[in-house]
C-alpha positions as CSV (number, residue, x, y, z in Angstrom):
1,X,90.6,86.9,78.7
2,X,90.4,89.8,76.3
3,X,91.4,93.3,77.4
4,X,90.9,96.5,75.4
5,X,92.9,99.6,76.3
6,X,91.6,102.9,74.9
7,X,94.3,105.4,75.3
8,X,92.6,108.8,75.1
9,X,95.7,110.9,75.6
10,X,96.8,113.2,72.7
11,X,100.4,112.1,73.7
12,X,99.7,108.4,73.0
13,X,102.3,106.1,74.6
14,X,104.2,109.2,76.0
15,X,101.2,109.9,78.2
16,X,101.7,110.1,81.9
17,X,98.5,108.2,82.5
18,X,99.7,105.5,80.2
19,X,102.5,104.7,82.7
20,X,99.8,103.9,85.2
21,X,97.8,101.9,82.7
22,X,100.9,99.9,81.7
23,X,101.6,99.1,85.4
24,X,98.0,98.0,85.9
25,X,98.3,95.7,82.9
26,X,101.5,94.2,84.2
27,X,99.8,93.3,87.4
28,X,96.9,91.7,85.5
29,X,99.3,89.6,83.3
30,X,101.3,88.5,86.3
31,X,98.2,87.2,88.0
32,X,96.1,86.0,85.1
33,X,98.8,84.8,82.8
34,X,97.1,84.1,79.5
35,X,95.5,87.4,78.4
36,X,95.1,89.1,75.0
37,X,95.5,92.9,74.9
38,X,94.5,95.3,72.2
39,X,95.5,98.9,72.5
40,X,93.9,101.7,70.6
41,X,95.5,105.1,70.7
42,X,92.8,107.7,69.9
43,X,95.5,110.2,68.7
44,X,96.4,107.9,65.9
45,X,92.9,107.0,64.8
46,X,90.5,108.7,62.4
47,X,87.4,109.2,64.5
48,X,85.2,112.1,63.3
49,X,82.6,113.8,65.5
50,X,79.1,112.4,65.6
51,X,76.7,114.1,63.1
52,X,73.6,113.5,65.2
53,X,71.8,112.2,62.1
54,X,70.6,109.0,63.9
55,X,71.2,106.9,60.7
56,X,72.6,104.2,63.0
57,X,69.1,103.9,64.5
58,X,66.8,104.0,61.5
59,X,68.4,103.9,58.0
60,X,71.3,101.5,58.8
61,X,70.6,100.1,62.3
62,X,73.8,99.4,64.3
63,X,76.0,100.9,61.6
64,X,77.3,104.5,61.5
65,X,77.1,106.4,58.2
66,X,80.6,107.8,58.8
67,X,83.2,105.4,57.5
68,X,86.3,105.7,59.7
69,X,88.1,103.8,62.5
70,X,85.1,103.8,64.8
71,X,83.7,100.7,63.3
72,X,86.8,98.8,64.5
73,X,86.5,100.3,68.0
74,X,83.0,99.0,68.3
75,X,84.1,95.5,67.3
76,X,86.9,95.8,69.9
77,X,84.4,96.8,72.6
78,X,82.3,93.8,71.8
79,X,85.4,91.6,71.8
80,X,86.8,92.8,75.2
81,X,86.0,91.2,78.5
82,X,87.6,94.2,80.2
83,X,87.8,97.7,78.8
84,X,90.4,100.1,80.2
85,X,89.8,103.8,79.6
86,X,93.1,105.7,80.0
87,X,93.3,109.5,79.7
88,X,94.4,112.7,81.4
89,X,91.9,115.1,82.9
90,X,91.1,117.9,80.4
91,X,89.1,120.8,81.8
92,X,87.5,118.4,84.4
93,X,86.5,115.8,81.9
94,X,87.9,113.7,79.1
95,X,90.0,115.0,76.2
96,X,88.0,116.2,73.1
97,X,89.1,113.4,70.8
98,X,88.1,110.8,73.3
99,X,84.8,112.5,73.8
100,X,84.2,112.0,70.1
101,X,84.8,108.3,70.4
102,X,82.4,108.1,73.4
103,X,79.8,109.9,71.4
104,X,80.2,107.6,68.4
105,X,79.2,104.6,70.5
106,X,75.6,105.5,69.7
107,X,75.2,102.6,67.2
108,X,75.7,100.2,70.1
109,X,72.4,101.3,71.6
110,X,68.8,100.9,70.5
111,X,66.7,104.0,69.9
112,X,63.9,103.0,72.3
113,X,63.4,104.7,75.6
114,X,63.8,102.4,78.6
115,X,64.1,102.9,82.3
116,X,66.9,100.8,83.6
117,X,67.7,99.6,87.1
118,X,70.2,101.8,88.8
119,X,70.0,104.3,86.0
120,X,71.5,107.8,86.5
121,X,69.3,110.6,85.1
122,X,65.9,110.4,83.5
123,X,65.6,108.3,80.4
124,X,67.9,105.9,78.7
125,X,68.4,103.5,75.8
126,X,68.9,99.8,76.0
127,X,72.1,98.2,74.6
128,X,71.9,96.6,71.1
129,X,74.3,93.8,72.3
130,X,74.6,91.6,75.4
131,X,77.2,93.5,77.5
132,X,76.6,91.5,80.7
133,X,79.7,90.3,82.4
134,X,81.9,92.9,80.8
135,X,84.0,95.1,83.1
136,X,85.3,98.6,82.9
137,X,88.3,100.3,84.4
138,X,88.9,104.1,84.3
139,X,92.5,105.3,84.8
140,X,93.4,109.0,84.8
141,X,95.9,111.5,86.0
142,X,95.5,115.2,86.5
143,X,97.8,118.2,87.1
144,X,96.4,119.2,90.4
145,X,98.0,118.1,93.7
146,X,95.1,115.7,94.4
147,X,92.5,113.9,92.3
148,X,89.9,114.5,95.1
149,X,87.1,116.8,94.0
150,X,88.3,117.2,90.4
151,X,86.7,114.2,88.7
152,X,83.0,115.0,89.2
153,X,82.5,115.4,85.4
154,X,84.3,112.1,84.6
155,X,82.4,110.2,87.3
156,X,79.1,111.7,86.1
157,X,79.9,110.6,82.5
158,X,80.8,107.0,83.4
159,X,77.9,106.8,85.9
160,X,75.6,107.4,82.9
161,X,77.6,105.1,80.6
162,X,78.2,102.1,82.9
163,X,76.0,102.7,85.9
164,X,77.1,103.8,89.4
165,X,79.5,101.3,91.0
166,X,79.8,99.3,87.8
167,X,83.3,100.4,87.0
168,X,86.6,100.7,88.8
169,X,88.6,103.9,88.9
170,X,92.2,104.8,89.6
171,X,92.5,108.6,89.7
172,X,95.9,110.2,90.5
173,X,96.8,113.8,91.1
174,X,100.3,115.2,90.4
175,X,100.3,113.4,87.1
176,X,103.1,115.5,85.6
177,X,105.5,114.0,88.1
178,X,105.5,110.8,86.1
179,X,107.4,112.5,83.2
180,X,110.2,113.7,85.5
181,X,113.1,111.1,85.7
182,X,114.5,112.8,88.8
183,X,111.4,111.8,90.7
184,X,111.5,108.2,89.7
185,X,112.0,107.1,93.3
186,X,108.6,108.7,94.2
187,X,106.7,107.7,91.1
188,X,108.2,104.2,91.0
189,X,106.6,103.4,94.4
190,X,103.2,104.5,93.2
191,X,103.5,102.5,89.9
192,X,104.3,99.4,92.0
193,X,101.1,100.0,93.9
194,X,99.2,100.3,90.6
195,X,100.7,97.1,89.5
196,X,99.6,95.4,92.7
197,X,96.1,96.9,92.2
198,X,96.1,95.2,88.7
199,X,96.8,91.8,90.2
200,X,94.2,92.3,92.9
201,X,91.6,93.5,90.3
202,X,91.8,90.4,88.3
203,X,91.6,88.3,91.4
204,X,88.3,89.9,92.6
205,X,88.9,93.6,93.2
206,X,91.3,96.2,94.4
207,X,91.9,95.8,98.2
208,X,91.1,98.6,100.6
209,X,94.8,98.8,101.6
210,X,95.8,99.4,98.0
211,X,93.0,101.9,97.6
212,X,94.4,103.9,100.6
213,X,97.9,103.8,99.1
214,X,96.7,104.9,95.7
215,X,94.9,107.9,97.3
216,X,98.1,109.1,99.1
217,X,99.8,112.2,97.7
218,X,103.1,111.6,95.9
219,X,104.5,114.8,97.3
220,X,103.1,117.2,99.9
221,X,100.8,119.9,98.4
222,X,103.2,122.8,98.9
223,X,106.2,120.8,97.6
224,X,104.3,119.7,94.5
225,X,102.9,123.1,93.7
226,X,106.3,124.7,94.1
227,X,107.8,122.1,91.7
228,X,104.9,122.6,89.3
229,X,105.3,126.4,89.3
230,X,109.1,126.1,88.8
231,X,108.7,123.7,85.9
232,X,107.4,126.4,83.6
233,X,110.6,128.4,83.8
234,X,108.9,131.7,83.9
235,X,108.3,134.2,86.7
236,X,104.9,134.4,88.2
237,X,103.1,137.7,87.4
238,X,101.1,139.6,90.1
239,X,97.4,139.0,89.9
240,X,95.4,141.9,88.4
241,X,98.2,143.2,86.1
242,X,96.5,141.8,83.1
243,X,99.8,140.6,81.8
244,X,100.4,137.2,80.4
245,X,102.9,135.2,82.5
246,X,104.1,133.6,79.3
247,X,105.4,136.9,78.2
248,X,107.9,136.9,81.1
249,X,111.6,136.2,80.4
250,X,112.2,132.5,80.0
251,X,114.6,131.0,82.5
252,X,117.4,128.6,81.5
253,X,116.6,124.9,81.8
254,X,119.4,124.7,84.4
255,X,117.8,127.3,86.6
256,X,114.4,125.6,86.3
257,X,116.0,122.3,87.3
258,X,117.6,124.0,90.3
259,X,114.3,125.6,91.4
260,X,112.6,122.2,91.1
261,X,115.3,120.6,93.3
262,X,114.9,123.4,95.8
263,X,111.2,122.9,95.9
264,X,111.8,119.3,97.2
265,X,113.5,120.7,100.3
266,X,111.9,119.4,103.5
267,X,111.8,122.4,105.9
268,X,111.1,120.1,108.8
269,X,114.7,118.9,108.5
270,X,116.0,122.4,109.2
271,X,118.9,121.9,111.6
272,X,118.5,125.2,113.6
273,X,120.6,127.3,111.2
274,X,120.3,128.2,107.6
275,X,122.4,126.3,105.1
276,X,123.6,127.6,101.7
277,X,124.0,125.0,99.0
278,X,125.8,126.3,95.9
279,X,125.2,124.4,92.7
280,X,127.9,125.2,90.1
281,X,127.1,123.6,86.7
282,X,130.5,123.5,85.1
283,X,129.5,122.5,81.6
284,X,127.1,125.4,81.1
285,X,128.9,128.0,83.2
286,X,125.9,128.7,85.5
287,X,125.9,128.9,89.3
288,X,123.0,129.2,91.7
289,X,122.6,129.2,95.4
290,X,119.8,127.5,97.4
291,X,119.2,128.8,100.9
292,X,117.7,126.1,103.1
293,X,115.9,127.9,105.9
294,X,113.3,127.4,108.6
295,X,110.5,128.7,106.3
296,X,111.5,126.8,103.2
297,X,114.0,127.2,100.4
298,X,115.0,130.2,98.2
299,X,117.0,130.2,95.1
300,X,119.5,133.1,94.5
301,X,121.0,133.8,91.1
302,X,123.4,136.6,92.0
303,X,125.8,134.6,94.1
304,X,125.4,137.0,97.0
305,X,125.5,134.4,99.8
306,X,128.4,132.6,101.3
307,X,128.2,128.9,100.5
308,X,128.4,126.2,103.2
309,X,128.5,123.4,100.6
310,X,129.5,123.8,97.0
311,X,128.8,121.1,94.4
312,X,130.8,121.5,91.2
313,X,129.1,119.3,88.5
314,X,128.1,119.2,84.9
315,X,124.3,119.6,84.7
316,X,124.2,116.4,82.6
317,X,125.9,114.4,85.4
318,X,123.6,115.8,88.2
319,X,120.5,115.1,86.1
320,X,121.6,111.5,85.6
321,X,122.2,111.1,89.3
322,X,118.9,112.6,90.1
323,X,117.2,110.3,87.6
324,X,118.8,107.2,89.0
325,X,120.8,106.6,85.8
326,X,124.1,106.7,87.7
327,X,124.8,106.2,91.3
328,X,126.0,109.4,93.0
329,X,128.9,107.9,94.9
330,X,130.2,106.2,91.8
331,X,130.1,109.5,89.9
332,X,131.9,111.1,92.8
333,X,134.7,108.4,92.9
334,X,135.1,108.8,89.2
335,X,135.6,112.5,89.6
336,X,132.5,113.4,87.6
337,X,131.6,116.0,90.3
338,X,133.3,117.5,93.3
339,X,132.0,118.8,96.7
340,X,133.7,121.6,98.6
341,X,133.0,122.8,102.1
342,X,130.7,121.1,104.6
343,X,130.2,117.5,103.5
344,X,127.6,116.7,106.1
345,X,124.9,118.0,103.8
346,X,125.7,115.1,101.4
347,X,125.5,112.6,104.2
348,X,122.0,113.8,105.2
349,X,120.8,114.5,101.6
350,X,117.6,112.5,102.0
351,X,116.8,114.3,105.2
352,X,116.8,117.6,103.3
353,X,115.5,116.5,99.9
354,X,113.0,113.8,99.5
355,X,114.1,112.9,96.0
356,X,116.8,113.7,93.5
357,X,119.1,111.7,95.7
358,X,122.9,111.5,95.1
359,X,123.1,108.4,97.3
360,X,125.9,109.5,99.6
361,X,123.3,110.0,102.3
362,X,122.9,108.9,105.9
363,X,119.5,107.7,106.8
364,X,117.6,106.8,109.9
365,X,117.0,103.2,110.9
366,X,113.7,101.8,109.6
367,X,111.3,101.1,112.5
368,X,110.3,97.5,112.9
369,X,113.1,96.2,110.7
370,X,115.7,93.9,112.2
371,X,119.2,95.5,112.2
372,X,122.6,94.1,112.8
373,X,124.4,95.0,116.0
374,X,128.2,94.8,116.4
375,X,127.8,94.3,120.2
376,X,126.4,90.9,119.5
377,X,129.6,89.9,117.8
378,X,131.8,91.6,120.5
379,X,130.2,90.4,123.6
380,X,131.7,86.8,123.6
381,X,135.2,88.2,122.8
382,X,135.1,90.9,125.5
383,X,133.8,88.5,128.2
384,X,136.5,86.0,127.2
385,X,139.4,88.5,127.3
386,X,138.3,90.0,130.6
387,X,137.0,87.0,132.5
388,X,139.6,84.4,131.5
389,X,142.5,86.8,132.3
390,X,141.1,87.0,135.9
391,X,140.2,83.3,136.4
392,X,141.0,80.7,133.8
393,X,138.3,78.2,134.7
394,X,135.5,80.5,135.8
395,X,136.3,82.9,133.0
396,X,136.0,80.2,130.3
397,X,132.8,78.9,131.8
398,X,131.3,82.4,131.8
399,X,132.5,82.9,128.2
400,X,130.8,79.7,127.1
401,X,127.6,80.8,128.8
402,X,127.8,84.2,127.0
403,X,128.2,82.4,123.7
404,X,125.2,80.3,124.5
405,X,123.0,83.2,125.4
406,X,123.9,85.5,122.6
407,X,121.6,83.7,120.0
408,X,118.6,84.9,122.1
409,X,119.4,88.4,120.8
410,X,118.7,87.2,117.3
411,X,115.0,87.6,118.0
412,X,115.4,91.3,117.9
413,X,118.5,91.7,115.7
414,X,119.7,90.4,112.4
415,X,122.6,88.0,112.8
416,X,125.7,88.1,110.6
417,X,128.2,85.4,109.7
418,X,130.7,87.1,112.1
419,X,128.3,86.8,115.0
420,X,128.1,83.1,114.5
421,X,131.8,82.7,113.7
422,X,132.9,84.8,116.7
423,X,130.8,82.7,119.1
424,X,132.2,79.5,117.6
425,X,135.8,80.7,117.9
426,X,135.4,81.9,121.5
427,X,133.8,78.6,122.5
428,X,136.7,76.8,120.9
429,X,139.3,78.8,122.8
430,X,137.5,78.2,126.0
431,X,137.4,74.4,125.4
432,X,141.1,74.3,124.6
433,X,141.9,76.4,127.8
434,X,139.8,74.2,130.0
435,X,141.6,71.2,128.5
436,X,144.8,72.6,129.9
437,X,146.2,75.2,127.5
438,X,148.0,78.2,129.1
439,X,146.1,81.5,129.0
440,X,149.4,83.2,128.2
441,X,149.3,81.3,124.9
442,X,145.6,81.4,124.1
443,X,144.8,85.0,124.9
444,X,147.4,86.4,122.4
445,X,146.3,83.8,119.9
446,X,142.7,84.8,120.3
447,X,143.6,88.5,119.5
448,X,145.4,87.1,116.4
449,X,142.4,85.1,115.3
450,X,140.1,88.1,115.9
451,X,142.3,90.3,113.8
452,X,142.6,87.7,111.0
453,X,138.8,87.5,110.9
454,X,138.6,91.2,110.2
455,X,141.3,91.1,107.5
456,X,139.9,88.1,105.7
457,X,136.6,90.0,105.3
458,X,138.5,92.5,103.1
459,X,139.7,89.8,100.7
460,X,138.4,89.7,97.1
461,X,134.7,90.4,96.7
462,X,133.8,89.9,100.4
463,X,131.9,92.6,102.2
464,X,134.2,94.1,104.9
465,X,133.2,93.3,108.4
466,X,132.3,96.8,109.6
467,X,130.0,97.3,106.6
468,X,127.6,94.6,107.9
469,X,127.0,96.8,111.0
470,X,127.5,100.4,109.9
471,X,125.0,99.9,107.0
472,X,122.2,100.4,109.5
473,X,122.9,104.1,109.5
474,X,123.3,104.4,105.7
475,X,120.1,103.0,104.3
476,X,120.4,99.3,105.3
477,X,121.5,96.7,102.7
478,X,121.2,99.3,99.9
479,X,124.4,100.8,101.4
480,X,126.3,97.6,100.4
481,X,125.8,98.7,96.8
482,X,127.5,102.0,97.5
483,X,131.1,101.9,96.3
484,X,132.2,104.8,98.5
485,X,130.6,103.2,101.6
486,X,132.3,99.9,100.9
487,X,135.7,101.4,100.2
488,X,135.5,103.5,103.4
489,X,134.6,100.4,105.4
490,X,137.2,98.2,103.7
491,X,140.0,100.7,104.8
492,X,138.6,100.8,108.4
493,X,138.2,97.0,108.6
494,X,141.8,96.5,107.5
495,X,143.0,99.0,110.1
496,X,141.1,97.3,112.8
497,X,142.4,93.9,111.7
498,X,146.0,95.2,111.8
499,X,145.3,96.7,115.3
500,X,144.4,93.4,116.7
501,X,147.4,91.7,115.1
502,X,149.5,94.3,116.9
503,X,147.5,93.7,120.0
504,X,148.3,90.0,119.8
505,X,152.0,90.7,119.6
506,X,151.9,93.2,122.5
507,X,150.0,90.7,124.6
508,X,152.5,87.9,123.8
509,X,155.4,89.9,125.1
510,X,153.8,91.7,128.0
511,X,152.3,88.6,129.5
512,X,155.8,87.2,129.7
513,X,157.3,90.3,131.2
514,X,157.3,91.8,134.7
515,X,154.7,94.3,133.7
516,X,152.1,91.8,132.4
517,X,149.4,93.8,134.3
518,X,149.8,96.5,131.6
519,X,148.5,94.2,129.0
520,X,144.8,94.7,129.9
521,X,145.3,98.5,130.0
522,X,147.0,98.7,126.7
523,X,144.5,96.4,125.1
524,X,141.7,98.7,126.3
525,X,143.3,102.0,125.3
526,X,144.3,101.0,121.8
527,X,140.7,100.1,120.7
528,X,139.4,103.3,122.3
529,X,141.9,105.4,120.3
530,X,141.0,103.5,117.2
531,X,137.3,104.2,117.9
532,X,138.0,107.9,117.9
533,X,139.9,107.6,114.7
534,X,137.1,105.6,113.1
535,X,134.5,108.3,114.0
536,X,136.8,110.9,112.3
537,X,137.8,108.9,109.3
538,X,134.2,108.0,108.2
539,X,133.5,111.7,107.9
540,X,136.9,112.8,106.5
541,X,137.5,110.2,103.9
542,X,134.2,110.6,101.9
543,X,134.7,114.3,102.0
544,X,138.2,114.0,100.7
545,X,137.0,111.8,97.8
546,X,134.2,114.4,97.2
547,X,136.9,117.1,96.8
548,X,138.5,115.0,94.0
549,X,141.5,113.9,96.1
């Protein structure tokens, strides 16, 4: 299969549209395998405007009198099974240089008038060559928030050129976002969809589901237009003044970056009170404040507000974090930036800002996705500790029944190795006790085994036990790649493991003393106090690291 890509952007391979085209081709190659691709960048070719002399029709049929690169383009068009036209929208049609190339296709037609089936307009010319079976794809981005309603001129051109319905289009608004590294999380998802569309196209056609995804906005209209306006780094002039906005004072790149970040604020996440985020860029000596309010975000340059959260960072570091070049929590732990004040903003970063994520966030659980649940791991142990202390035989039988029924919960929850291991250990303790072992021996030993299980999960490169369950509130399995998240959970898991080792010792002595009834009370109070400590520690420790401690 032969594929010709005509890149009509003046920016060549740096074109925003070319990113979509490249993704589309990746999808084709993954599905079709053996394909040959030729790429022609119009900006690097010598293609002069058509002279309108019609020499290609009468004096030199099929050959243009202008000797330039267009002759090779015609040969490429005849060679290709699929031609992909890639270009940005320029004044509601194709860029000028690309229009020259389109005009210069005249030698490919015969001069005779012919009415063709499905023809658009009145009058046409038959093709000089057999073009049956060839396919056409048109990929384009524009700078408006949506492609809808902005491609009438392009569609009219290709309707005449190919015939209505005889070509496939991928039109994408908000094209300038593809050149912003800080928005790679947003644009990356779209490019993945374009890649999927490429695979589907070569297999028969782009599915309706992919079509719907490709038509979705990358950012909401107000967010995109605020980002686009901020990107120019100039103040907007009032209409009717007659003054050129370009004559306004140019902002620093750092302030422009801050305005764009502020534009990503999701006002629907407003917590009921205004929040002031202060961005202090230490390497350039600039500091700006972002007010996150009910009606949107506002950037202050005079430092007149009292900051709730202050981020002290080199602009280079924060840009790298926003672009996904470095993980936010790793940069924090390396001391590359510090956070002062209320750290809860960092934990809810993705709630407030859709992109430019520092990855120290707390996110909601994903609907429909199976999540782990620590209760599944705890149920057999709690039933065993409570029931067997009341009645050895009945308690053990009840515990075994609990272990047998727990797997039913896996239909709705994701199981972990600790769920399975816990059930196996409890079942083993019950069997030993039913065989005649004393509860005064086995209950303390069970606490010991439980504590060892927690501590072993902290050894080497293993993921600490608590992380398998708390990750549900921190982005799922992606949280397991978060160094700060893992370190916090490793400390907590070690403390819980030590607590149960202590509990084993206390139970051993109390169950052999006159006050053995206090064993159950103490073994309930200690975990409760540890739970309170855990809730405090998982907020305090990341904030301490953020302050550079």
